[in-house]
Phi, psi and omega in degrees: 000131180292160182298320179296318178298321178296319180295316182293315185278340182058033179258131175287120185303314181294321178295321178298313179296323177297314179297320179294322178290327174296314179297320178300317180298318179296320180295318179294320178294319178295318177304309183298318182297317178292315182298310181290328176300321177294323180293322186262001182300137179224159174119176186294336180258017186309313184301315180293318181293317179300315179299317180295313180297320180291326175298314178294319179300316180295324176296316180295321177299316180299317178299314180299317180299315180295318179296316179301316179296319180295318179301316179294317178302326181274005177087011179262184178236124176298155177309124184265337184250112180305336178297338180279342183305314183297322181288325184277329187285139172281324177269117188269153175281136182236092181296331180300330183294340184257350186276110170048039176253152175294159180303325180300323178292321177294323177293319176299319178297321178301315180296316178300317181296318179297320178296318177297320178298316179298316178298318180296316179297321178298319178295317180295324183283339180261000182110158185282138178261000000 
């Protein structure tokens, strides 16, 4: 971000990059949760659920890609170590949600995760808490 843009927007450059890397971490965790959820899905509605999870996974991947590019455009470095994703993300990955649960439980978890993402985006857009 140029110096003039920083003055006009009154945004701290380092804080912006930190927030973008947090969002990037959340997107990668969400991508992985949907992708692996599609792989392990079982049950009579498996085909529909896999299609839905893969659609969401692809959306999360697209978000991560855009965030990574924006971080680079702003002169930052996207999170390089996947081990940091869990620490940076406000919305956490829940492996328990995928272990031997019926599809209905995975769908409920999907809804909860989407609500947490919406809340997190709202917090980021209103300023850091």
